C-alpha positions in Angstrom: 72.9 152.4 118.0 72.2 150.4 115.2 75.0 149.4 112.1 74.3 147.8 108.8 77.3 146.8 107.3 78.3 144.1 104.6 78.8 140.6 105.6 82.1 139.7 103.8 83.8 143.0 104.7 83.1 142.2 108.3 84.3 138.8 108.2 87.7 139.9 106.6 88.3 142.5 109.2 87.6 139.5 111.9 89.8 137.6 110.2 92.6 140.0 110.3 92.3 140.5 113.7 91.6 137.3 115.4 94.7 136.1 115.8 95.8 138.6 118.0 92.7 137.7 120.6 94.0 136.4 123.5 94.1 132.7 123.6 94.3 131.4 127.4 92.4 134.6 128.3 94.0 135.7 131.3 91.3 138.7 131.7 88.0 137.7 130.0 88.1 140.8 128.4 90.8 139.8 126.3 88.6 137.4 124.4 86.9 139.9 122.9 87.2 142.2 120.0 86.8 146.2 120.6 84.2 147.6 118.2 84.5 151.3 117.9 82.6 153.0 115.5 82.8 156.8 114.6 81.7 158.9 111.5 81.1 156.3 109.1 83.9 154.1 110.1 84.0 151.0 112.3 87.5 149.7 113.8 88.3 146.2 115.4 90.8 146.1 117.7 92.1 142.7 119.1 95.4 142.3 121.3 96.9 139.8 124.0 99.1 142.4 125.6 101.7 141.6 123.6 100.2 142.3 119.9 97.5 144.7 118.8 95.9 144.7 115.7 93.4 147.0 114.3 91.3 146.7 111.4 88.9 148.9 109.8 85.8 148.6 107.9 83.4 152.0 106.2 80.2 152.0 105.3 77.7 154.9 104.8 75.1 153.3 107.4 77.4 153.0 110.4 76.3 154.9 113.9 78.7 156.3 116.3 79.3 153.1 119.4 81.2 151.4 121.4 81.8 148.0 122.9 83.4 144.9 123.1 82.1 141.5 121.5 83.3 138.0 122.5 85.5 137.1 119.1 85.4 133.4 118.6 81.9 133.8 118.7 80.6 137.2 116.3 83.6 135.3 114.0 81.9 131.9 113.9 78.8 133.7 113.5 79.6 135.8 110.6 81.3 132.7 108.9 78.1 130.8 108.8 75.9 133.4 107.1 75.5 133.6 103.5 78.0 135.6 101.0 77.1 138.5 100.1 74.0 139.4 103.4 73.8 142.4 105.1 74.6 142.2 109.3 72.4 144.7 111.0 74.3 145.3 114.8 72.0 147.0 117.4 74.1 148.0 120.5 72.5 147.9 123.7 74.2 148.4 127.5 75.1 144.8 127.9 74.4 143.2 124.9 74.5 143.2 121.1 72.2 142.0 118.9 73.0 140.5 115.6 70.4 140.1 112.5 70.9 139.2 109.3 68.2 137.9 107.1 65.9 135.8 109.3 69.1 134.9 111.5 69.2 136.9 114.9 71.7 136.2 117.9 72.2 137.9 120.9 75.7 138.4 123.0 76.8 139.4 126.0 79.6 142.0 125.6 81.9 144.1 128.0 82.4 147.8 128.5 84.6 149.3 125.5 86.3 151.4 128.6 87.6 148.1 130.3 89.4 147.2 127.2 93.4 147.5 127.8 95.4 148.3 124.6 99.4 149.1 124.3 101.2 152.0 124.9 101.5 154.8 122.3 104.4 154.5 120.5 107.5 157.4 120.9 108.7 156.9 117.1 112.4 156.9 116.7 112.2 155.8 113.3 110.1 156.0 110.2 110.3 154.5 106.5 108.3 152.5 104.2 108.4 149.4 102.2 106.3 147.5 99.2 104.0 145.1 101.4 105.1 142.5 98.8 108.9 143.2 99.5 108.1 142.4 103.3 105.9 139.9 102.5 109.2 138.2 101.0 111.3 138.9 103.0 109.5 137.1 106.2 108.3 134.1 104.0 112.0 133.6 103.5 113.3 133.7 107.0 110.5 133.2 109.4 110.4 129.4 109.0 114.2 129.1 110.9 112.7 130.9 114.0 113.1 128.5 117.2 109.8 127.5 118.9 110.3 127.5 122.4 113.7 127.8 123.0 115.0 128.9 126.6 117.1 131.2 124.5 113.9 133.4 124.4 115.9 135.6 121.9 115.9 132.9 119.3 112.0 132.9 118.9 111.5 135.3 117.2 112.7 137.2 113.8 115.8 139.8 114.3 115.2 143.5 111.7 118.8 144.6 111.3 118.6 148.1 109.7 121.5 150.1 108.3 121.7 153.0 105.8 119.7 151.8 102.7 119.1 148.2 103.9 116.7 146.2 105.9 117.7 142.5 106.6 116.1 139.9 108.2 117.3 136.8 110.3 116.2 133.9 112.0 117.9 130.7 113.7 117.0 128.1 116.2 120.6 127.3 116.7 120.5 124.8 113.7 119.7 126.7 110.7 120.3 130.2 109.7 117.6 132.1 107.5 119.3 135.7 106.0 117.3 137.8 103.7 117.9 141.5 102.8 116.1 144.2 100.6 117.4 147.4 99.7 115.3 150.3 101.1 115.0 154.1 101.3 116.1 154.6 104.9 118.5 156.8 106.3 119.7 156.0 109.7 122.9 157.6 111.8 123.6 154.3 113.4 122.4 150.4 112.6 119.5 149.6 114.6 118.4 145.8 115.7 115.3 144.5 116.9 113.6 141.5 117.6 109.9 140.9 116.7 108.2 137.9 118.6 107.6 134.6 116.7 103.8 135.7 117.3 103.9 138.9 116.2 105.9 137.2 113.1 103.1 134.6 111.8 100.5 137.3 112.1 102.2 139.9 109.8 102.7 137.0 107.4 99.4 136.0 107.3 97.6 139.6 106.4 100.7 140.9 104.5 99.5 140.9 100.4 102.0 140.2 97.6 101.3 143.7 96.3 103.1 146.7 95.5 101.5 149.1 98.1 103.9 150.6 100.4 103.3 149.5 104.2 105.0 152.4 106.9 107.0 150.9 109.6 107.5 153.0 112.9 109.9 152.0 115.7 110.0 152.8 119.3 112.3 151.6 121.9 109.7 148.8 122.9 107.2 148.3 120.0 107.3 148.1 115.9 104.3 149.6 114.3 103.2 148.6 110.3 100.2 150.3 109.0 98.7 149.8 105.8 95.5 151.8 104.5 93.3 149.7 106.5 95.1 147.9 109.2 97.6 148.7 111.9 99.5 146.1 113.6 101.7 146.7 116.7 104.1 144.4 118.4 106.2 144.1 121.7 109.7 143.7 121.2 112.0 140.8 122.6 114.1 142.6 125.0 117.6 140.5 124.3 120.4 140.6 122.5 120.5 138.4 119.2 123.6 136.5 118.6 126.1 137.6 115.9 125.0 135.5 112.9 127.9 136.6 110.9 130.0 134.2 113.2 128.1 131.1 111.6 128.0 132.2 108.2 130.9 129.9 106.6 133.3 132.0 104.6 135.4 129.0 103.5 133.4 126.7 101.8 135.5 125.3 99.0 133.2 122.9 97.2 130.5 124.1 94.9 127.1 122.1 93.9 124.5 123.1 91.4 121.5 121.2 91.0 117.5 121.6 89.9 115.7 123.0 93.0 112.5 121.1 92.2 114.1 117.5 91.2 116.5 118.0 94.6 113.1 118.8 96.6 111.0 115.9 95.1 114.1 113.3 95.6 114.5 114.8 99.2 110.4 114.6 99.6 110.8 110.9 98.3 113.9 109.5 100.5 112.4 111.2 104.0 109.9 108.9 103.8 112.0 106.4 104.9 114.1 108.3 107.6 114.1 108.4 111.2 110.8 110.4 112.0 112.6 111.9 115.4 115.9 112.8 114.2 115.3 113.2 110.2 118.6 112.5 109.1 120.0 111.6 105.7 123.2 111.0 103.9 124.5 113.0 101.2 127.6 111.4 99.0 128.9 113.8 96.5 131.1 112.9 93.5 131.7 114.5 90.1 128.5 114.8 88.5 126.3 112.6 91.2 124.7 113.3 94.2 123.6 110.3 95.9 120.9 110.7 98.8 120.2 107.7 101.6 118.0 107.5 104.3 117.2 104.7 106.9 115.1 104.3 110.4 115.3 102.2 113.2 113.1 99.2 111.5 115.6 98.7 109.2 114.1 100.1 106.0 116.3 101.9 103.6 115.6 104.5 100.5 118.3 105.7 98.3 118.3 107.9 94.8 120.6 109.3 92.4 120.5 113.0 91.1 122.8 114.3 88.2 124.5 117.5 89.3 127.2 119.9 88.8 130.1 119.1 90.7 133.5 118.4 90.0 135.1 118.7 93.2 136.4 115.6 95.6 134.1 113.2 97.0 132.5 114.3 100.1 130.2 112.7 102.9 127.9 114.9 104.9 124.4 114.4 107.0 121.5 116.7 107.1 118.4 116.9 108.7 115.9 116.4 105.9 113.1 119.1 107.1 115.6 121.6 106.9 116.9 121.2 103.5 113.4 120.9 102.3 111.6 123.7 104.3 114.8 125.9 102.4 114.1 124.5 98.8 110.4 125.6 99.3 111.2 129.3 99.7 113.6 129.7 97.1 112.3 130.5 93.9 115.1 130.0 90.8 115.4 127.0 88.7 118.7 125.8 90.1 120.0 126.5 93.5 123.6 126.0 95.0 125.1 124.2 98.0 128.4 125.4 99.2 130.2 122.9 101.6 133.8 122.8 102.7 133.9 118.9 104.8 131.5 116.8 106.4 131.7 118.4 109.7 131.4 121.9 108.9 127.8 123.9 108.0 126.8 124.3 104.4 125.2 127.2 102.9 122.1 127.5 100.9 121.2 129.7 98.1 119.7 130.6 94.7 121.8 130.4 92.1 120.6 133.6 90.5 119.5 135.7 93.8 122.2 137.0 96.1 119.7 138.7 98.6 119.1 135.7 100.4 121.3 132.7 102.1 120.8 129.7 104.1 123.2 127.8 106.2 122.2 124.3 107.7 124.7 122.4 110.5 125.6 119.0 109.5 124.4 115.7 111.9 126.3 112.9 112.7 124.5 109.7 111.0 
């Protein structure tokens, strides 16, 4: 079976699905991508049995076939071919021949019938949300997920659905990120699910900044997200996310407002001489002034002062500077506000103008 397809379109599809390919390859076929062509539509499917991504390419010169092709090899071949070129795929029983211009490659294949897939979703809730809104929610929260915490439910992103509202929450036990968006969804009872870290990172990678709606389908154990040319399915983490409302301080009575970009640049400079392991800095707030200090085991020090909007009593508090910079990187308004209580209590960081997101950071002892 011969199929001719544009290199650029095939490469884009491969880029979308390659992240789902099993890296450790417990099953050899999980290192392959399932190619399935029917009625002028070519679908590419990759899975690691935790997530599954399907991307489609439309062409008038696609003949019906199905096979599985080594993912990394065909991706590297497509990447190395010339922009704008055509690719001809010829599928034989145990191999595929790839021809583009005067280049030819022959790859071994595995039978499509042996390719495993995730179970069909038994839809319990369905709703749509603009693609850019979902991407923004993920971008504003996912950085606070844990990476390899023994509390496995922290290695993912909480999606909380209630009537007319979707809320995403992430925490690694030292910081918390929360962002919400009003959406047209009618639920009898609130629903909470946890998407695993790998699924979240893949989602963030292929969502774009357009207002094109994406469809979300939820089942007991899976979430499915669909665009016009892409389908993403992820298993959910079976666990109970901690009650995040308990760690959001409500009694912070000291409010500081400061230019976001100025604060980020000052923290970046000071962090150069912070302890490389603990990344601690000291903030000293007095009326109208913020002093930032850092030192390290080599007896090196850095200090900088900023003019801020603050008229409360003096307070001195330590933080992991990376946590604060991560927050400032995802906020968008000109000014940010930091609400504090005392040197031993968590602070809340948020935009001055946007109340849909907030961030909690625990203090450090220095």
